[in-house]
C-alpha positions as CSV (number, residue, x, y, z in Angstrom):
1,X,113.8,-45.6,-44.6
2,X,110.6,-45.5,-46.1
3,X,107.7,-43.5,-45.7
4,X,104.7,-45.5,-44.6
5,X,101.5,-44.4,-45.7
6,X,98.4,-46.9,-44.6
7,X,94.9,-46.6,-45.8
8,X,92.5,-48.1,-43.3
9,X,88.3,-48.8,-44.3
10,X,86.4,-48.8,-40.5
11,X,89.0,-47.1,-38.8
12,X,87.0,-45.2,-36.4
13,X,86.2,-48.1,-33.8
14,X,87.2,-51.4,-32.6
15,X,90.2,-53.2,-34.6
16,X,90.5,-50.3,-37.0
17,X,90.8,-47.6,-34.4
18,X,93.5,-49.9,-32.5
19,X,95.2,-50.3,-35.7
20,X,95.2,-46.5,-37.0
21,X,96.7,-45.7,-33.5
22,X,99.3,-48.4,-33.4
23,X,100.6,-47.4,-36.9
24,X,100.6,-43.8,-35.9
25,X,103.0,-44.5,-33.0
26,X,105.2,-46.3,-34.9
27,X,105.4,-43.3,-37.5
28,X,103.3,-44.3,-40.2
29,X,100.8,-41.6,-42.0
30,X,97.0,-42.9,-41.8
31,X,93.6,-42.4,-43.4
32,X,90.8,-44.1,-42.2
33,X,87.1,-44.6,-43.2
34,X,84.1,-44.6,-41.4
35,X,80.4,-44.5,-41.8
36,X,79.1,-43.8,-38.6
37,X,78.9,-40.1,-37.2
38,X,78.9,-41.0,-34.0
39,X,82.1,-43.4,-34.0
40,X,83.7,-40.5,-36.8
41,X,83.5,-37.7,-33.9
42,X,84.6,-40.2,-31.2
43,X,88.0,-41.4,-33.0
44,X,88.1,-37.4,-33.9
45,X,88.4,-37.0,-30.3
46,X,90.8,-39.8,-29.8
47,X,93.3,-39.9,-32.5
48,X,96.0,-37.3,-33.4
49,X,94.9,-34.9,-35.7
50,X,97.6,-36.0,-37.9
51,X,95.3,-39.2,-38.7
52,X,92.8,-37.9,-41.4
53,X,89.3,-39.3,-41.2
54,X,86.8,-39.5,-44.4
55,X,83.2,-40.1,-43.9
56,X,82.9,-42.6,-46.2
57,X,80.4,-45.7,-47.1
58,X,82.6,-48.3,-49.0
59,X,79.6,-50.2,-50.1
60,X,79.2,-47.0,-52.2
61,X,81.3,-46.9,-55.4
62,X,81.4,-43.0,-55.5
63,X,82.4,-43.0,-51.5
64,X,85.5,-45.1,-52.7
65,X,86.1,-42.8,-55.3
66,X,86.6,-40.2,-52.9
67,X,88.6,-42.1,-50.7
68,X,91.0,-43.0,-53.0
69,X,91.1,-39.0,-54.3
70,X,91.5,-38.2,-50.4
71,X,94.5,-40.9,-50.0
72,X,96.4,-39.5,-53.7
73,X,95.9,-35.9,-52.4
74,X,97.3,-36.5,-48.8
75,X,100.1,-39.4,-49.9
76,X,100.8,-39.4,-53.4
77,X,101.4,-43.3,-52.8
78,X,100.4,-45.9,-50.3
79,X,102.4,-48.9,-49.0
80,X,99.6,-50.3,-47.1
81,X,95.9,-51.0,-47.0
82,X,93.9,-52.2,-44.4
83,X,90.4,-53.7,-45.5
84,X,88.4,-53.6,-42.2
85,X,85.1,-52.1,-42.9
86,X,82.2,-54.6,-42.1
87,X,78.9,-55.1,-41.1
88,X,77.7,-57.9,-38.8
89,X,74.6,-59.2,-38.9
90,X,73.4,-62.7,-37.0
91,X,70.2,-63.6,-38.5
92,X,69.0,-67.2,-38.7
93,X,68.7,-68.8,-42.5
94,X,64.9,-68.7,-42.1
95,X,64.8,-65.0,-41.5
96,X,67.3,-63.3,-43.9
97,X,65.5,-61.0,-46.5
98,X,67.1,-59.7,-49.9
99,X,67.9,-56.2,-48.5
100,X,70.0,-57.9,-45.6
101,X,72.1,-60.2,-47.8
102,X,72.6,-57.2,-50.1
103,X,74.1,-54.9,-47.2
104,X,76.3,-57.4,-46.2
105,X,77.8,-58.5,-49.4
106,X,78.0,-55.1,-50.3
107,X,80.1,-54.1,-47.4
108,X,82.0,-57.1,-47.0
109,X,82.8,-58.3,-50.2
110,X,82.1,-55.9,-52.9
111,X,83.2,-52.6,-51.4
112,X,86.7,-54.5,-50.1
113,X,87.0,-55.8,-53.6
114,X,86.4,-52.3,-55.3
115,X,88.4,-50.0,-52.9
116,X,91.2,-52.6,-53.7
117,X,90.8,-52.3,-57.2
118,X,90.7,-48.3,-57.3
119,X,93.5,-48.4,-54.8
120,X,96.2,-50.5,-57.4
121,X,97.2,-46.8,-59.0
122,X,98.3,-45.7,-55.6
123,X,99.8,-48.8,-54.5
124,X,103.8,-48.9,-54.3
125,X,105.7,-51.4,-55.4
126,X,106.5,-53.8,-52.6
127,X,103.1,-52.4,-50.6
128,X,101.2,-55.0,-48.5
129,X,97.2,-55.0,-48.2
130,X,95.4,-56.8,-45.3
131,X,92.0,-58.2,-45.4
132,X,89.8,-58.6,-42.1
133,X,88.2,-62.0,-42.5
134,X,87.2,-63.7,-38.9
135,X,87.3,-67.3,-37.6
136,X,83.4,-67.3,-39.0
137,X,84.2,-67.7,-42.4
138,X,86.2,-71.3,-41.2
139,X,84.2,-72.0,-38.3
140,X,80.3,-73.2,-37.8
141,X,78.3,-70.4,-35.9
142,X,74.6,-70.5,-36.0
143,X,73.3,-67.6,-37.4
144,X,76.2,-66.2,-38.9
145,X,76.3,-67.6,-42.7
146,X,75.8,-64.2,-44.2
147,X,79.0,-62.7,-42.3
148,X,80.6,-65.9,-42.9
149,X,79.9,-66.1,-46.9
150,X,80.8,-62.6,-47.3
151,X,84.2,-62.6,-45.5
152,X,84.7,-66.0,-46.9
153,X,84.4,-64.6,-50.4
154,X,87.2,-62.6,-49.5
155,X,89.4,-65.2,-48.0
156,X,89.1,-66.8,-51.1
157,X,90.3,-64.3,-53.1
158,X,93.7,-63.9,-51.1
159,X,95.5,-66.6,-52.7
160,X,94.6,-65.4,-56.3
161,X,95.2,-61.9,-55.4
162,X,98.4,-62.8,-53.8
163,X,99.6,-64.6,-57.1
164,X,98.3,-61.9,-59.5
165,X,99.9,-58.9,-57.5
166,X,103.1,-60.6,-56.7
167,X,105.1,-59.2,-59.8
168,X,104.9,-56.1,-58.4
169,X,105.9,-57.2,-55.0
170,X,103.1,-56.4,-53.1
171,X,101.8,-58.9,-50.6
172,X,97.9,-59.9,-49.9
173,X,97.1,-61.4,-46.5
174,X,94.2,-62.0,-44.3
175,X,93.7,-61.4,-40.6
176,X,91.0,-63.7,-38.7
177,X,90.1,-62.5,-35.1
178,X,88.5,-64.8,-33.2
179,X,86.2,-63.3,-29.9
180,X,87.5,-60.0,-29.8
181,X,86.4,-57.2,-26.9
182,X,85.2,-54.5,-29.0
183,X,82.0,-52.4,-29.6
184,X,80.1,-54.7,-31.8
185,X,79.1,-56.6,-28.4
186,X,77.1,-53.7,-27.3
187,X,75.6,-53.1,-30.6
188,X,74.0,-56.8,-30.6
189,X,70.7,-55.0,-29.2
190,X,71.1,-57.0,-26.4
191,X,70.3,-55.9,-22.4
192,X,73.6,-55.0,-20.5
193,X,73.2,-58.3,-18.4
194,X,72.8,-60.2,-21.3
195,X,76.0,-58.9,-23.2
196,X,78.0,-59.8,-20.0
197,X,76.9,-63.3,-20.1
198,X,77.4,-63.7,-23.7
199,X,81.2,-62.4,-23.4
200,X,81.9,-64.5,-20.2
201,X,80.5,-67.7,-21.9
202,X,82.5,-67.0,-24.9
203,X,85.4,-66.5,-23.0
204,X,85.0,-69.8,-21.2
205,X,85.0,-71.6,-24.4
206,X,88.3,-69.7,-25.6
207,X,91.4,-72.2,-24.6
208,X,93.3,-69.1,-23.4
209,X,90.2,-68.4,-21.4
210,X,89.9,-64.5,-22.2
211,X,88.5,-62.6,-25.1
212,X,90.7,-61.1,-27.1
213,X,92.2,-57.1,-27.2
214,X,91.8,-55.2,-30.4
215,X,95.3,-53.6,-29.7
216,X,96.4,-57.6,-30.1
217,X,94.9,-57.7,-33.5
218,X,96.1,-54.3,-34.6
219,X,99.9,-55.9,-33.9
220,X,99.1,-58.9,-36.2
221,X,98.1,-56.5,-39.0
222,X,100.8,-54.4,-38.3
223,X,103.2,-56.9,-38.4
224,X,101.6,-58.2,-41.7
225,X,101.8,-54.4,-43.1
226,X,105.5,-54.3,-42.0
227,X,108.6,-55.4,-44.0
228,X,109.2,-57.9,-41.3
229,X,106.2,-60.1,-43.1
230,X,108.0,-59.7,-46.6
231,X,107.9,-63.1,-47.6
232,X,104.5,-63.8,-46.3
233,X,101.5,-63.6,-48.8
234,X,98.4,-65.3,-49.5
235,X,98.1,-66.3,-45.8
236,X,95.2,-66.0,-43.0
237,X,96.5,-65.3,-39.8
238,X,94.3,-66.1,-37.1
239,X,94.2,-64.3,-34.0
240,X,91.9,-66.2,-31.6
241,X,93.1,-67.6,-28.8
242,X,93.3,-71.2,-29.8
243,X,89.4,-71.2,-30.7
244,X,88.0,-73.8,-32.4
245,X,91.0,-76.1,-31.4
246,X,89.4,-78.0,-28.9
247,X,88.2,-81.3,-30.0
């Protein structure tokens, strides 16, 4: 049996944390990154000690070099990479400034691209790469142009990366979560009652009638990373409860 070794960026909360937990439960060796000291402390308390956590800002290429060095020292090679780190800033077009634009694209697009580039020497033949994109990249949401554009850049890269890495048997796919019950809701800055009302309103618009759970996205990612998805590459798997299907 192949030893599974997986690197997860943005793995200390939400979908990344749920994926790290699930993969470890299934026997994989996992290394995760995070940049928020609070979520890092919480993840260290929640995840098994065998899961290595590296504090790093993926927008920094120097930090990325440290992450790759840690993965090399720990595993030697990688069978999977889940590029999940991201920032979400809902800002109307007229209020976007250059610093905010640069921050969002530095984390969501540049950081993920260069981490994959630097991970290439560690990727085993027949490895799997998964990007987190999100449905905002393909469906219109007011104030979401920055996040959608940065994640949409990743989505546009997926087919070309899949073709480029196919000679080594490396698969490249994306997963696009819809409305998911993660800590990102609490980071909106809205009062608790407004957050609750917003969650209920969003859930009402989902054909399945609820927000998704992080573990449901984690299961989709685990599938794409696994040999069971061995003939799937260049695709975008939407995990959104039917969001956007209604006319």
